[in-house]
C-alpha positions as CSV (number, residue, x, y, z in Angstrom):
1,M,121.0,65.9,124.9
2,G,123.0,68.5,126.9
3,I,121.6,71.2,129.1
4,G,123.2,74.1,126.7
5,R,121.1,72.5,123.8
6,L,117.9,72.5,125.7
7,V,118.5,76.2,126.8
8,T,119.4,77.2,123.3
9,C,116.1,75.6,121.8
10,V,114.0,77.0,124.5
11,L,115.4,80.6,124.0
12,A,115.1,80.1,120.2
13,A,111.3,79.2,120.5
14,G,110.5,81.6,123.2
15,V,112.3,84.6,121.3
16,T,110.5,83.6,118.2
17,Q,107.2,83.8,119.7
18,F,107.8,87.0,121.5
19,L,109.0,88.6,118.3
20,V,106.0,87.4,116.3
21,G,103.6,88.6,119.0
22,T,105.3,92.0,119.1
23,L,104.9,92.4,115.5
24,F,101.2,91.6,115.7
25,H,101.0,93.8,118.7
26,F,102.2,97.0,116.8
27,G,101.0,95.7,113.4
28,V,97.3,94.7,113.9
29,P,96.2,98.4,114.9
30,L,97.9,99.7,111.6
31,V,96.3,97.2,109.5
32,A,93.1,96.7,111.2
33,T,92.0,99.7,112.9
34,S,88.7,98.5,114.2
35,I,90.2,95.8,116.2
36,P,91.9,98.3,119.1
37,P,88.8,100.0,120.2
38,Q,87.3,96.7,120.8
39,F,89.6,95.9,123.8
40,A,88.3,99.1,125.6
41,N,85.3,96.9,126.5
42,S,86.0,96.3,130.1
43,N,83.1,94.0,130.6
44,L,84.9,91.7,128.2
45,F,88.5,92.4,128.2
46,R,91.0,93.1,131.3
47,P,92.7,96.6,131.5
48,W,96.2,96.2,129.7
49,E,97.9,97.9,132.7
50,G,99.2,95.8,135.5
51,W,99.6,91.9,135.4
52,T,97.8,91.6,132.1
53,S,100.7,93.2,130.0
54,T,103.4,91.7,132.1
55,Y,102.0,88.1,131.6
56,M,101.6,88.8,127.9
57,V,105.3,89.8,127.7
58,V,106.3,86.4,129.9
59,H,103.8,83.9,127.9
60,P,105.9,83.2,124.9
61,F,109.0,82.4,127.0
62,W,107.2,80.0,129.2
63,F,105.3,78.4,126.4
64,G,108.6,78.5,124.3
65,A,109.9,76.3,126.9
66,A,107.2,73.7,126.8
67,F,107.2,74.1,123.1
68,A,110.9,73.4,122.7
69,T,111.0,70.7,125.5
70,V,108.2,68.5,123.8
71,Y,109.9,69.1,120.3
72,L,113.0,67.8,121.8
73,F,111.6,64.9,123.5
74,L,109.6,63.7,120.3
75,R,113.2,64.2,118.3
76,S,114.9,62.2,121.2
77,R,112.4,59.2,120.4
78,Q,112.8,59.9,116.6
79,L,109.1,61.0,116.3
80,V,110.0,64.3,114.7
81,D,112.7,64.3,111.9
82,R,115.3,66.7,111.3
83,G,115.4,70.1,109.8
84,W,113.1,73.1,109.3
85,R,110.2,71.2,107.5
86,H,109.7,68.9,110.2
87,G,109.8,71.9,112.7
88,L,107.3,73.5,110.6
89,A,105.2,70.3,110.7
90,Y,105.5,70.3,114.4
91,G,104.4,73.8,114.7
92,A,101.5,73.2,112.4
93,G,100.5,70.1,114.7
94,V,100.7,72.2,118.0
95,F,98.8,74.8,116.4
96,V,95.9,72.6,115.0
97,V,95.8,70.5,118.3
98,G,96.1,73.0,120.8
99,S,95.5,76.4,119.5
100,L,92.8,76.2,116.9
101,P,90.1,74.5,119.0
102,V,90.5,77.0,121.7
103,F,89.8,79.9,119.4
104,L,86.7,78.1,118.1
105,L,85.5,77.6,121.6
106,V,86.0,81.4,122.2
107,L,84.1,82.1,118.8
108,A,81.4,79.8,120.0
109,S,81.0,81.0,123.7
110,F,82.1,84.7,124.0
111,Q,80.9,87.8,122.4
112,V,84.3,88.5,120.9
113,S,84.1,89.7,117.3
114,P,85.3,87.4,114.4
115,E,87.9,90.1,113.6
116,I,89.7,89.6,116.9
117,I,89.3,85.8,116.5
118,A,90.8,85.9,113.3
119,A,93.7,88.1,114.3
120,W,94.4,85.8,117.3
121,V,94.3,82.8,115.1
122,L,96.6,84.2,112.6
123,Q,99.0,85.4,115.3
124,N,99.1,81.8,116.9
125,A,99.7,80.1,113.5
126,C,102.5,82.5,112.7
127,Q,104.2,82.0,116.2
128,Y,103.8,78.3,116.3
129,L,104.7,77.7,112.5
130,L,108.0,80.1,112.8
131,A,109.0,78.7,116.1
132,G,108.8,75.3,114.8
133,V,111.0,76.3,111.7
134,V,113.5,78.1,113.9
135,L,113.5,75.1,116.4
136,G,114.0,72.6,113.6
137,V,117.0,74.7,112.2
138,V,118.6,75.4,115.7
139,A,118.1,71.7,117.1
140,K,119.9,70.4,114.1
141,S,122.6,73.0,114.1
142,A,123.1,72.4,117.8
143,G,123.8,68.8,117.1
144,Q,120.5,67.4,118.3
145,D,120.4,65.2,115.2
146,S,123.9,64.0,115.6
147,A,122.5,60.6,116.7
148,S,120.4,60.2,113.4
Protein backbone atom coordinates (compact mmCIF):
# COMPACT_ATOMS: atom_id res chain seq x y z
CA MET A 1 0.00 0.00 0.00
CA GLY A 2 1.31 3.41 -0.94
CA ILE A 3 1.77 6.33 1.40
CA GLY A 4 -0.76 8.32 -0.64
CA ARG A 5 -3.49 5.77 0.09
CA LEU A 6 -2.62 5.78 3.77
CA VAL A 7 -2.74 9.58 3.95
CA THR A 8 -6.03 9.66 2.05
CA CYS A 9 -7.60 7.10 4.39
CA VAL A 10 -6.24 8.80 7.53
CA LEU A 11 -7.62 12.16 6.39
CA ALA A 12 -10.97 10.63 5.44
CA ALA A 13 -11.38 9.02 8.86
CA GLY A 14 -10.17 12.10 10.76
CA VAL A 15 -12.26 14.60 8.82
CA THR A 16 -15.36 12.42 9.11
CA GLN A 17 -14.97 12.09 12.87
CA PHE A 18 -14.26 15.83 13.19
CA LEU A 19 -17.36 16.78 11.18
CA VAL A 20 -19.63 14.45 13.16
CA GLY A 21 -18.15 15.79 16.41
CA THR A 22 -18.73 19.36 15.26
CA LEU A 23 -22.33 18.55 14.38
CA PHE A 24 -22.87 17.13 17.87
CA HIS A 25 -21.04 20.03 19.53
CA PHE A 26 -23.42 22.54 18.00
CA GLY A 27 -26.48 20.29 17.69
CA VAL A 28 -26.75 18.85 21.21
CA PRO A 29 -27.43 22.24 22.86
CA LEU A 30 -30.29 22.77 20.40
CA VAL A 31 -31.85 19.35 20.97
CA ALA A 32 -31.00 18.66 24.61
CA THR A 33 -31.01 22.03 26.33
CA SER A 34 -30.46 20.49 29.77
CA ILE A 35 -27.01 19.16 28.85
CA PRO A 36 -24.86 22.31 28.32
CA PRO A 37 -25.45 23.78 31.81
CA GLN A 38 -24.14 20.53 33.33
CA PHE A 39 -20.70 21.21 31.84
CA ALA A 40 -20.44 24.32 34.05
CA ASN A 41 -19.80 22.03 37.03
CA SER A 42 -16.09 22.82 37.49
CA ASN A 43 -15.79 20.08 40.12
CA LEU A 44 -16.48 17.54 37.39
CA PHE A 45 -15.52 19.14 34.05
CA ARG A 46 -12.47 21.10 32.96
CA PRO A 47 -13.03 24.59 31.60
CA TRP A 48 -13.48 24.60 27.82
CA GLU A 49 -11.01 27.46 27.37
CA GLY A 50 -7.34 26.57 26.97
CA TRP A 51 -6.00 23.16 26.10
CA THR A 52 -9.34 21.31 26.48
CA SER A 53 -10.91 22.89 23.41
CA THR A 54 -7.67 22.44 21.46
CA TYR A 55 -7.51 18.77 22.37
CA MET A 56 -11.15 18.25 21.34
CA VAL A 57 -10.34 19.68 17.89
CA VAL A 58 -7.17 17.57 17.46
CA HIS A 59 -8.52 14.29 18.90
CA PRO A 60 -10.57 13.18 15.85
CA PHE A 61 -7.50 13.53 13.64
CA TRP A 62 -5.03 11.54 15.73
CA PHE A 63 -7.69 8.95 16.47
CA GLY A 64 -8.63 8.95 12.78
CA ALA A 65 -5.01 8.03 12.04
CA ALA A 66 -5.13 5.09 14.44
CA PHE A 67 -8.60 4.09 13.20
CA ALA A 68 -7.52 4.11 9.54
CA THR A 69 -4.15 2.46 10.13
CA VAL A 70 -5.69 -0.50 11.95
CA TYR A 71 -8.40 -0.80 9.27
CA LEU A 72 -5.79 -0.83 6.49
CA PHE A 73 -3.66 -3.34 8.39
CA LEU A 74 -6.66 -5.66 8.80
CA ARG A 75 -7.52 -5.11 5.13
CA SER A 76 -3.97 -6.01 4.06
CA ARG A 77 -4.31 -9.28 6.00
CA GLN A 78 -7.72 -9.84 4.37
CA LEU A 79 -9.40 -9.79 7.79
CA VAL A 80 -11.75 -7.00 6.70
CA ASP A 81 -13.52 -7.28 3.38
CA ARG A 82 -14.04 -4.51 0.83
CA GLY A 83 -16.60 -1.73 0.69
CA TRP A 84 -18.86 0.36 2.87
CA ARG A 85 -20.68 -2.51 4.60
CA HIS A 86 -17.46 -3.94 5.94
CA GLY A 87 -16.26 -0.47 6.88
CA LEU A 88 -19.51 -0.09 8.80
CA ALA A 89 -18.88 -3.42 10.54
CA TYR A 90 -15.34 -2.31 11.41
CA GLY A 91 -16.64 0.96 12.87
CA ALA A 92 -19.25 -0.95 14.87
CA GLY A 93 -16.57 -3.29 16.19
CA VAL A 94 -14.35 -0.40 17.29
CA PHE A 95 -17.34 1.21 18.99
CA VAL A 96 -18.48 -1.95 20.81
CA VAL A 97 -14.99 -2.99 21.93
CA GLY A 98 -13.25 0.35 22.43
CA SER A 99 -15.84 2.98 23.22
CA LEU A 100 -18.96 1.52 24.79
CA PRO A 101 -17.13 -0.15 27.71
CA VAL A 102 -15.47 3.17 28.59
CA PHE A 103 -18.83 4.92 28.79
CA LEU A 104 -20.27 2.13 30.91
CA LEU A 105 -17.34 2.63 33.30
CA VAL A 106 -17.96 6.39 33.32
CA LEU A 107 -21.64 5.79 34.09
CA ALA A 108 -20.73 3.42 36.92
CA SER A 109 -18.00 5.53 38.50
CA PHE A 110 -18.62 9.25 37.87
CA GLN A 111 -21.55 11.45 38.73
CA VAL A 112 -22.21 12.36 35.11
CA SER A 113 -25.86 12.41 34.12
CA PRO A 114 -27.22 9.59 31.98
CA GLU A 115 -28.18 12.28 29.42
CA ILE A 116 -24.57 13.29 28.93
CA ILE A 117 -23.44 9.68 28.71
CA ALA A 118 -26.20 8.95 26.16
CA ALA A 119 -25.12 11.96 24.08
CA TRP A 120 -21.48 10.81 24.20
CA VAL A 121 -22.42 7.24 23.28
CA LEU A 122 -24.57 8.41 20.37
CA GLN A 123 -21.83 10.76 19.15
CA ASN A 124 -19.16 8.05 19.31
CA ALA A 125 -21.40 5.53 17.58
CA CYS A 126 -22.11 8.00 14.77
CA GLN A 127 -18.44 8.95 14.47
CA TYR A 128 -17.15 5.38 14.29
CA LEU A 129 -19.91 4.00 12.09
CA LEU A 130 -19.73 6.84 9.58
CA ALA A 131 -15.93 6.91 9.61
CA GLY A 132 -15.96 3.16 8.95
CA VAL A 133 -18.32 3.60 6.00
CA VAL A 134 -16.23 6.43 4.56
CA LEU A 135 -13.02 4.48 5.11
CA GLY A 136 -14.45 1.41 3.39
CA VAL A 137 -15.45 3.49 0.37
CA VAL A 138 -12.24 5.55 0.23
CA ALA A 139 -9.95 2.53 0.68
CA LYS A 140 -11.78 0.68 -2.08
CA SER A 141 -11.75 3.62 -4.50
CA ALA A 142 -8.09 4.37 -3.67
CA GLY A 143 -7.16 0.90 -4.89
CA GLN A 144 -6.78 -0.68 -1.46
CA ASP A 145 -8.75 -3.68 -2.73
CA SER A 146 -6.91 -4.14 -6.01
CA ALA A 147 -5.11 -7.21 -4.63
CA SER A 148 -8.42 -8.96 -3.88
